C-alpha positions in Angstrom: -2.4 23.0 43.5 -0.2 24.3 40.7 -0.6 27.8 39.3 -1.5 28.0 35.6 2.0 29.0 34.7 3.5 25.9 36.4 0.9 23.4 35.2 1.8 21.4 32.0 -0.2 22.7 29.1 -2.0 20.0 27.0 -4.0 20.5 23.8 -6.7 17.8 23.4 -7.9 17.5 19.8 -11.1 15.6 19.8 -14.7 16.4 18.7 -16.1 14.4 21.6 -14.2 16.4 24.3 -15.1 19.8 25.8 -13.9 21.7 28.9 -16.8 20.3 30.9 -16.1 16.6 30.0 -15.4 14.5 33.1 -12.0 13.3 31.7 -10.9 16.9 31.1 -11.9 18.0 34.6 -10.2 15.0 36.2 -7.0 15.7 34.3 -7.2 19.3 35.5 -7.4 18.0 39.1 -4.3 15.9 38.3 -2.4 19.1 37.7 -2.7 19.6 33.9 -4.0 22.7 32.1 -6.2 21.3 29.3 -7.2 23.3 26.2 -9.8 21.6 23.9 -10.0 21.8 20.1 -13.0 20.0 18.5 -11.9 20.5 14.9 -8.7 20.1 13.0 -8.9 23.7 11.9 -9.1 24.9 15.5 -6.1 22.6 16.4 -4.0 24.1 13.7 -4.7 27.6 15.0 -4.0 26.7 18.6 -1.1 24.3 18.5 1.6 26.9 17.5 0.9 28.8 20.7 2.9 26.3 22.6 2.0 23.2 24.6 3.8 20.6 26.6 1.8 17.7 25.0 -0.9 17.1 22.5 -3.7 14.4 22.7 -5.0 13.7 19.2 -8.0 11.8 17.9 -7.6 10.6 14.3 -11.3 10.9 13.4 -12.1 14.6 13.3 -15.2 16.2 11.7 -13.3 18.5 9.2 -9.7 17.4 8.7 -8.3 13.9 9.3 -6.2 13.7 12.4 -3.2 12.4 10.4 -3.4 15.5 8.2 -3.5 17.8 11.2 -0.4 16.0 12.5 1.4 16.2 9.2 0.7 19.9 8.9 1.8 20.6 12.4 5.1 18.8 11.8 5.5 20.6 8.5 5.1 23.9 10.3 7.8 23.0 12.8 5.4 22.2 15.7 7.3 19.4 17.4 5.2 19.1 20.6 5.0 15.4 21.6 1.8 13.7 20.5 -0.2 10.9 22.1 -2.9 9.5 19.7 -6.1 8.7 21.6 -8.5 7.0 19.3 -10.9 4.2 18.7 -9.8 4.1 15.0 -7.5 1.1 15.3 -6.0 1.1 11.8 -2.5 -0.4 11.4 -1.6 1.7 8.3 -2.7 4.9 10.1 -0.6 3.9 13.1 2.5 3.5 10.8 2.0 6.9 9.2 1.5 8.5 12.6 4.7 6.9 13.8 6.5 8.4 10.7 5.3 11.8 11.8 6.7 11.5 15.3 3.8 10.2 17.4 5.1 9.1 20.8 2.4 6.6 21.6 -1.2 5.4 21.2 -4.0 5.0 23.7 -7.3 3.3 22.7 -10.8 4.5 23.5 -12.6 4.5 25.9 -10.0 6.6 27.8 -9.5 6.7 31.5 -8.2 9.9 33.1 -5.9 8.1 35.5 -4.2 6.3 32.6 -4.0 9.4 30.5 -2.5 11.3 33.4 0.3 8.7 33.8 0.9 8.7 30.0 1.1 12.5 29.8 3.4 12.8 32.7 5.7 10.2 31.2 5.5 11.9 27.8 6.3 15.3 29.1 9.2 14.1 31.4 10.7 12.1 28.5 10.6 15.1 26.1 12.1 17.4 28.7 15.0 14.9 29.2 15.6 14.6 25.5 15.5 18.4 25.0 18.0 18.9 27.8 20.5 16.6 26.2 19.6 17.3 22.5 22.5 17.5 20.1 20.5 17.0 16.9 22.2 18.2 13.8 20.7 19.5 10.5 22.1 20.1 7.1 22.3 23.7 6.0 22.6 24.0 2.2 23.0 27.6 0.9 20.9 28.9 3.8 18.2 26.2 3.5 17.8 24.2 6.7 17.1 20.6 5.8 16.5 18.2 8.7 18.8 15.2 8.6 16.2 12.6 9.8 15.1 10.3 7.0 11.3 10.3 7.6 8.0 11.6 6.2 8.1 14.3 8.9 11.5 15.4 7.8 10.4 15.7 4.2 7.4 17.8 5.1 9.5 20.1 7.3 12.1 20.4 4.5 9.4 21.3 2.0 7.9 23.9 4.3 11.3 25.4 4.9 12.1 25.5 1.2 8.7 27.2 0.5 9.2 29.9 3.1 12.8 30.7 2.2 12.2 30.8 -1.5 9.1 33.0 -1.1 10.9 35.4 1.3 14.0 36.0 -0.8 14.9 37.1 -4.3 15.9 33.8 -5.8 19.0 33.6 -7.9 19.6 30.9 -10.5 22.2 29.3 -8.3 19.9 29.4 -5.3 17.0 28.0 -7.3 19.2 25.1 -8.5 20.4 24.4 -4.9 16.8 24.4 -3.7 15.8 22.0 -6.4 18.5 19.5 -5.6 17.5 19.8 -1.9 13.9 19.2 -2.8 14.7 16.1 -4.9 17.0 14.8 -2.2 14.3 15.1 0.5 11.8 13.1 -1.6 14.4 10.4 -2.4 15.4 10.1 1.3 11.7 9.5 2.1 11.4 6.9 -0.7 14.4 5.1 0.8 12.9 4.9 4.3 11.9 1.2 4.7 9.3 2.2 7.3 7.5 4.6 4.9 3.9 3.3 4.5 3.0 2.3 1.0 0.4 5.1 0.4 3.1 7.6 1.3 5.7 5.8 -0.8 3.3 6.1 -3.8 2.8 9.8 -3.1 6.6 10.4 -2.9 7.1 8.5 -6.2 4.5 10.7 -7.9 6.2 13.8 -6.3 9.6 12.7 -7.7 8.1 12.3 -11.2 6.6 15.8 -10.9 9.9 17.3 -9.7 12.0 15.6 -12.5 9.6 16.7 -15.2 9.2 20.3 -13.9 13.0 21.0 -13.8 14.9 23.4 -11.6 12.8 26.5 -11.9 9.7 27.3 -9.8 11.0 25.4 -6.8 8.7 27.3 -4.4 5.6 26.2 -6.4 7.0 22.7 -6.7 7.6 22.4 -2.9 4.0 23.5 -2.2 2.7 21.0 -4.8 4.6 18.1 -3.3 3.3 18.9 0.1 -0.3 18.7 -1.3 0.5 15.4 -2.9 1.8 13.9 0.3 -1.0 15.3 2.5 -3.6 14.1 0.0 -2.3 10.6 0.4 -2.5 10.9 4.2 -6.1 12.1 3.9 -7.2 9.1 1.8 -9.0 6.5 3.9 -7.5 3.0 4.0 -9.3 0.5 1.9 -12.2 -1.3 3.6 -13.4 -3.7 0.9 -11.9 -7.1 1.6 -11.4 -7.8 -2.1 -9.2 -4.7 -2.4 -7.2 -5.6 0.8 -6.7 -9.1 -0.5 -5.6 -7.9 -3.9 -3.0 -5.6 -2.4 -1.8 -8.3 -0.1 -1.4 -10.6 -3.0 0.6 -8.1 -5.0 2.9 -7.5 -2.0 3.5 -11.2 -1.5 4.1 -11.9 -5.1 6.6 -9.0 -5.4 8.5 -10.4 -2.4 9.0 -13.6 -4.5 10.0 -11.6 -7.7 6.6 -12.4 -9.3 4.2 -10.1 -11.1 0.5 -11.0 -10.8 -2.0 -10.0 -13.4 -5.3 -8.4 -12.5 -7.2 -11.3 -14.0 -5.4 -13.8 -11.8 -6.3 -12.0 -8.6 -9.8 -11.4 -9.7 -10.3 -15.1 -10.5 -9.1 -16.1 -7.1 -11.6 -13.8 -5.4 -14.5 -14.5 -7.8 -14.8 -10.9 -9.0 -14.9 -9.4 -12.5 -11.4 -7.9 -13.3 -12.8 -4.6 -14.5 -14.8 -4.3 -11.3 -11.9 -5.1 -9.1 -9.8 -2.5 -11.0 -12.5 0.1 -10.3 -12.7 -0.9 -6.6 -8.9 -0.5 -6.2 -8.8 2.9 -7.9 -11.9 4.2 -5.9 -10.7 3.0 -2.5 -7.0 3.9 -2.8 -6.9 6.7 -5.4 -4.2 4.6 -7.2 -4.8 2.1 -10.1 -3.8 -1.6 -10.0 -0.8 -1.2 -12.3 0.8 1.5 -10.2 0.3 -0.5 -7.0 1.9 -3.5 -8.7 4.8 -1.4 -10.0 5.4 0.1 -6.5 5.6 -3.3 -4.8 7.8 -4.6 -7.5 10.3 -1.7 -7.7 10.6 -0.7 -4.1 13.3 -3.3 -3.2 15.4 -2.0 -6.0 15.9 1.5 -4.4 17.9 0.1 -1.4 19.9 -2.1 -3.8 20.7 0.9 -6.0 21.8 3.1 -3.1 23.3 0.7 -0.6 25.2 -1.7 -2.9 27.4 -1.5 -6.0 25.6 -4.3 -7.6 25.1 -3.8 -11.4 21.7 -2.6 -12.5 21.4 -5.7 -14.7 21.8 -7.9 -11.7 19.3 -5.9 -9.7 16.8 -6.1 -12.5 17.1 -9.8 -13.3 18.2 -11.4 -10.0 16.4 -9.3 -7.4 13.3 -8.3 -9.2 12.8 -11.1 -11.8 12.8 -9.0 -14.9 13.7 -10.9 -18.1 15.8 -8.0 -19.5 17.3 -4.8 -17.8 15.7 -2.6 -20.5 12.3 -3.6 -19.1 13.4 -2.6 -15.6 14.8 0.7 -16.9 11.6 1.6 -18.8 9.3 0.8 -15.8 11.6 2.6 -13.4 11.5 5.7 -15.6 7.7 5.6 -15.8 7.3 5.3 -12.1 10.0 7.6 -10.7 10.8 9.9 -13.6 14.5 9.0 -14.0 16.6 5.9 -14.8 17.9 3.5 -12.2 21.4 4.7 -12.9 20.2 8.3 -12.5 18.6 7.5 -9.2 21.8 5.9 -8.0 24.0 8.7 -9.1 21.9 11.4 -7.5 21.7 9.5 -4.2 25.5 9.2 -4.2 26.2 12.8 -4.9 23.4 14.2 -2.6 23.2 11.8 0.4 
């Protein structure tokens, strides 16, 4: 029997689990020290204490599990996480993967399987930590993680917020922080694995940052965190008509086509105005913004990874009749021109 100081410490975040639960007691017998948190708030208070692993349920009574995970990563808690849930949602799994989840295990759980998974998780993290040579960018005293991911963006925003609040901010420092903030949002937008709800949130965040200008970066960093976390809290759409409409938009965009709301509504025998309301209610984003996001997303990689002329990207890749249309829609969606996006990404990689 291991002593408590030798036993791996595991935080299990699940409202169906308590210290007397059979699975908890069996894991204790397997040599783990289990701490239970039945709410997201309790987990956020306990996790920074330090654990070897975290078991996380996505369906919590107060705060969604994805939001708990995002806030932990934003606070620099990089404990390996295994999602244990019956909420088998693909989009949530993609977001969780963006935030550094090491694996998934469906319910019902079995203590012997969890024991093997936890042991493998802890050993793998120990091996990675022992050979870690991860680098980060340091810009004027601001530590910005080099990983291009949603987790990296949240960590960077948290770092910016703390540093800007703790110091007397000069004009030069404010401008540097502002560039770092915009760069972090743009890197997230360029990540092809970023789930579409998070992509939409980052687009909104970039518009806000461009319109706000280089002053008040601490407030801006906090506000962008809220925008991204709100997107993670929003449940995925359940109405089959909404799901079908979004799938149709994505498929059409991949072929350089722009579907009208009336076309999709007719195909699914629903009144266009009603479908529009359903999409806005279930996703928090209106039909036009979804269509714009699917249409413009391929242009970001083309602008940053190639030297192709903006006109060619607009007309050949996206199917616009005139580059001025592309420029206007790009500005509305992201807050700056395609050329401006390209120039910033080249000067602030």
